[in-house]
C-alpha positions as CSV (number, residue, x, y, z in Angstrom):
1,M,100.1,55.6,60.0
2,L,99.6,54.1,63.4
3,K,102.3,51.4,62.6
4,R,104.7,54.4,61.7
5,V,103.9,56.3,65.0
6,A,104.4,53.2,67.2
7,L,107.6,52.3,65.2
8,F,108.8,55.8,65.9
9,I,108.0,55.9,69.6
10,I,109.5,52.3,70.2
11,T,112.7,53.3,68.4
12,N,113.3,56.6,70.2
13,L,112.7,54.8,73.5
14,A,115.4,52.2,72.6
15,V,117.8,55.0,71.5
16,I,117.3,56.7,74.9
17,F,117.8,53.4,76.8
18,I,121.0,52.6,74.7
19,L,122.6,56.0,75.1
20,S,121.7,56.1,78.9
21,I,123.8,53.0,79.3
22,V,126.6,54.7,77.2
23,L,126.6,57.6,79.6
24,Q,126.9,55.2,82.6
25,L,129.8,53.2,81.0
26,L,131.6,56.5,80.2
27,G,131.2,57.3,83.9
28,V,129.7,60.7,83.1
29,Q,128.5,62.5,86.3
30,P,125.2,64.6,86.4
31,Y,125.7,67.9,84.7
32,L,123.3,69.6,87.1
33,T,124.7,69.9,90.6
34,Q,123.9,72.0,93.7
35,K,126.8,74.3,92.7
36,G,125.3,74.9,89.3
37,I,126.0,73.4,85.9
38,N,129.0,71.1,85.2
39,Y,129.6,72.4,81.6
40,Q,132.1,69.5,80.7
41,A,129.6,66.8,81.9
42,L,126.8,68.7,80.0
43,L,128.8,68.9,76.8
44,I,129.4,65.2,77.0
45,F,125.8,64.5,77.7
46,A,124.6,66.8,74.8
47,S,127.3,65.0,72.4
48,V,126.3,61.6,73.3
49,F,122.7,62.3,72.9
50,G,123.1,64.5,70.0
51,F,125.5,62.5,67.8
52,G,124.4,59.0,69.2
53,G,120.7,59.6,68.3
54,A,121.5,60.7,64.9
55,F,124.0,57.9,64.2
56,I,121.8,55.2,65.6
57,S,119.0,56.5,63.4
58,L,121.4,56.1,60.4
59,L,122.5,52.7,61.2
60,M,118.8,51.8,61.4
61,S,117.6,53.8,58.6
62,K,117.3,50.8,56.1
63,W,115.3,48.6,58.6
64,M,113.0,51.6,59.6
65,A,112.3,52.3,55.9
66,K,111.4,48.7,55.2
67,M,109.2,48.5,58.2
68,A,107.5,51.8,58.0
69,M,107.1,51.9,54.2
70,G,106.5,48.3,53.6
71,V,109.4,47.9,51.1
72,Q,109.5,44.6,49.4
73,I,113.1,43.9,48.5
74,I,113.7,42.5,45.0
75,K,115.8,39.4,45.7
76,Q,114.8,37.5,42.5
77,P,113.0,39.5,39.7
78,R,109.5,38.3,39.3
79,N,108.8,40.1,36.1
80,A,110.2,42.3,33.4
81,D,109.7,45.6,35.4
82,E,111.6,44.1,38.4
83,S,114.4,43.0,36.1
84,W,114.8,46.3,34.4
85,L,114.8,48.1,37.8
86,I,117.7,45.8,39.1
87,N,119.7,46.1,35.9
88,T,119.2,49.9,35.9
89,V,120.2,50.5,39.4
90,Q,123.2,48.1,38.8
91,K,124.3,50.0,35.8
92,L,124.1,53.3,37.6
93,A,125.9,52.0,40.7
94,K,128.9,51.2,38.5
95,Q,128.7,54.6,36.8
96,V,128.8,56.4,40.2
97,G,131.4,54.0,41.6
98,V,129.4,52.5,44.7
99,G,128.4,49.1,45.8
100,M,125.1,47.5,44.4
101,P,122.3,48.9,46.9
102,E,119.4,46.8,47.8
103,V,116.5,47.5,45.6
104,G,112.8,47.6,46.7
105,I,109.3,48.6,45.8
106,Y,106.6,49.8,48.3
107,Q,102.9,50.3,47.6
108,S,101.9,53.9,47.1
109,P,99.9,55.7,44.4
110,D,102.1,58.8,44.7
111,P,105.1,58.5,42.3
112,N,108.0,58.7,44.6
113,A,111.4,57.2,45.5
114,F,114.1,57.5,48.1
115,A,117.6,56.3,49.2
116,T,118.8,55.6,52.5
117,G,121.5,53.6,54.3
118,A,124.5,54.0,56.6
119,S,127.1,54.3,53.7
120,R,127.7,54.5,50.0
121,N,128.2,50.8,49.7
122,N,125.4,49.8,52.1
123,A,122.4,51.6,50.9
124,L,118.7,50.9,49.9
125,V,116.9,52.5,46.8
126,A,113.2,52.1,46.9
127,V,110.5,53.2,44.4
128,S,106.8,53.4,44.8
129,S,104.4,51.4,42.7
130,G,102.9,54.7,41.5
131,L,106.3,55.8,40.1
132,L,106.5,52.7,37.9
133,Q,102.9,53.0,36.9
134,N,102.8,56.7,36.1
135,M,106.2,57.4,34.4
136,T,108.0,56.0,31.5
137,Q,111.2,54.0,31.9
138,D,113.4,57.0,30.9
139,E,111.8,59.1,33.5
140,V,112.1,56.3,36.1
141,E,115.9,56.0,35.1
142,A,116.3,59.7,35.7
143,V,114.7,59.4,39.2
144,L,116.8,56.4,40.0
145,G,119.9,58.5,38.7
146,H,118.8,61.2,41.2
147,E,118.6,58.8,44.1
148,M,122.0,57.2,43.1
149,S,123.5,60.5,43.1
150,H,122.4,60.9,46.8
151,V,124.1,57.6,47.5
152,A,127.4,58.5,45.6
153,N,127.6,61.9,47.3
154,G,127.2,60.4,50.7
155,D,124.3,62.6,51.6
156,M,122.8,60.3,54.3
157,V,126.1,60.5,56.3
158,T,126.7,64.3,55.7
159,L,123.0,65.0,56.9
160,T,123.5,62.7,59.9
161,L,126.7,64.8,60.8
162,L,125.0,67.9,60.4
163,Q,121.9,66.7,62.5
164,G,124.3,65.4,65.2
165,I,126.1,68.8,65.5
166,L,123.0,70.7,65.6
167,N,121.4,68.2,68.0
168,T,124.4,68.7,70.5
169,F,124.0,72.5,70.3
170,V,120.4,72.4,70.9
171,I,120.6,70.1,74.0
172,F,123.6,72.0,75.3
173,F,122.2,75.6,75.0
174,A,118.6,74.6,75.9
175,R,119.8,73.5,79.3
176,I,122.0,76.4,79.9
177,A,119.2,78.7,79.0
178,A,116.8,76.7,81.1
179,Y,119.2,77.0,84.2
180,I,119.4,80.7,83.8
181,V,115.7,81.1,83.7
182,S,115.1,78.7,86.6
183,Q,117.7,80.4,88.6
184,A,115.9,83.7,88.0
185,V,112.5,82.0,89.1
186,S,114.0,80.6,92.1
187,R,115.2,83.8,93.4
188,N,111.6,84.9,93.5
189,D,110.3,81.7,94.8
190,D,111.7,79.9,97.9
191,S,110.2,76.5,96.8
192,G,113.3,75.8,94.8
193,A,112.8,76.1,91.0
194,V,115.4,73.5,89.9
195,G,114.5,70.8,92.4
196,G,110.8,71.6,91.9
197,G,110.9,70.6,88.2
198,V,110.7,74.1,86.8
199,Y,114.1,73.6,85.1
200,F,113.2,70.5,83.4
201,L,110.0,71.9,82.1
202,V,111.7,75.1,80.7
203,A,114.5,72.9,79.2
204,I,111.8,71.1,77.2
205,V,110.5,74.3,75.9
206,F,113.9,75.7,75.0
207,Q,114.7,72.4,73.2
208,I,111.6,72.6,71.2
209,V,112.4,76.4,70.1
210,F,116.0,75.6,69.4
211,G,115.1,72.4,67.7
212,I,112.8,74.3,65.3
213,L,115.5,76.7,64.4
214,A,117.9,73.7,63.9
215,S,115.3,72.0,61.7
216,M,115.4,75.1,59.2
217,I,119.2,74.5,58.8
218,V,118.6,70.8,58.2
219,M,115.9,71.5,55.7
220,W,117.9,74.2,54.0
221,F,120.8,71.6,53.5
222,S,118.2,68.9,52.5
223,R,117.0,71.3,49.7
224,F,120.7,72.0,48.6
225,R,121.4,68.3,48.2
226,E,118.3,67.9,46.1
227,F,119.5,70.4,43.5
228,R,122.9,68.5,43.5
229,A,121.5,65.2,43.0
230,D,119.3,66.6,40.1
231,K,122.5,67.7,38.6
232,G,124.1,64.4,39.2
233,S,121.4,62.5,37.5
234,A,121.6,65.1,34.6
235,K,125.2,64.4,34.2
236,L,124.7,60.7,34.2
237,L,121.8,60.4,31.9
238,G,121.3,63.8,30.1
239,R,119.8,67.1,31.3
240,D,116.7,66.4,29.1
241,K,115.9,63.1,30.7
242,M,115.8,64.5,34.3
243,I,113.9,67.6,33.4
244,K,111.2,65.4,31.7
245,A,111.1,63.4,34.9
246,L,110.4,66.5,37.0
247,Q,107.8,67.8,34.5
248,R,106.0,64.4,34.7
249,L,106.0,64.7,38.4
250,E,104.2,68.0,37.9
251,Q,101.7,66.4,35.7
252,C,101.2,63.5,38.1
253,Y,100.3,65.9,41.0
254,D,98.1,68.1,38.7
255,M,100.4,71.0,39.4
256,T,99.0,74.6,39.0
257,T,101.7,76.2,41.3
258,D,105.3,75.7,41.9
259,E,105.1,72.9,44.2
260,K,102.8,70.1,45.4
261,P,100.2,71.2,47.7
262,T,101.4,69.9,51.1
263,S,101.3,71.2,54.6
264,I,103.6,70.9,57.6
265,A,101.3,68.8,59.9
266,A,103.0,69.8,63.0
267,F,102.4,73.6,62.5
268,Q,99.4,73.4,59.9
269,I,101.5,75.7,57.8
270,S,100.9,75.6,54.0
271,A,104.4,75.0,52.2
272,H,103.3,77.7,49.8
273,S,104.0,80.2,52.4
274,K,107.5,81.8,52.7
275,F,107.8,80.6,56.3
276,G,106.4,77.1,55.5
277,R,109.1,76.7,52.8
278,L,111.7,77.0,55.6
279,F,110.7,73.6,56.6
280,A,110.4,72.0,53.2
281,S,112.9,69.0,52.5
282,H,112.6,69.6,48.7
283,P,112.7,72.6,46.6
284,P,109.7,73.5,44.5
285,L,109.7,71.3,41.3
286,K,109.7,74.5,39.3
287,A,112.8,75.8,40.9
288,R,114.5,72.3,40.2
289,I,113.6,72.4,36.5
290,E,114.8,75.9,36.1
291,A,118.2,75.1,37.9
292,L,118.5,72.2,35.4
293,Q,117.8,74.4,32.5
294,K,120.6,76.8,33.4
295,M,123.2,74.1,33.6
296,G,126.2,74.7,31.3
């Protein structure tokens, strides 16, 4: 956990440093002046940090995943399981028409898998040791079909574009709202609200609030793409195989409700609450199974 936090902080500091250099190279003037806000400069600033941060994260996603999750890339299969894993991903890659992704395994008791990467032909598919230990090959194949559907659909790039747009709006409107508030405060305080730092403090508050609203949109899209990836796997390998894989996940997590008991750590909100579900990246397993059962 500490390793992931440190990696997150270092990466974000590096992104800020790189994007600051980009702004200087573009010759962007400060957006906050004595006369007020330079909206053109603010829009450029917001776009550079909004899209730049999202796309740098995308470009670094494979490296970040390997470092944070401890993914061991399979270069030469060492056993029958690894050979089967490579062959299965290779077969699925041909079926969906994408380049062969890197394939890796990371140590975790939880049955899980993910796909990431900057493009459809430069992806990483990783599975947990718990997935291989707790699921049959047919069920693992369905999970791999789900992840390869993400790759084929270009979900990583699409999500990055959405994140970039929302980041830009958050940065842009948070600073405009903060300026309006700081000006209202300065009229009642001769100390100079903007120069005194009130503007920047209020901007941070607005950015957090707007960022929370934006994250709801991102998570809605994430849930939508999970349904689509389930259907993609069902079309590739058969609906029953994907349903059985999801049912196995329910069994692995000893499910008694419609989703794995988790919480949103930042807010300590149970994912079972209606509000908490707005921040869930995945739909409830029960809803995913029902959606597959309704497929024509």
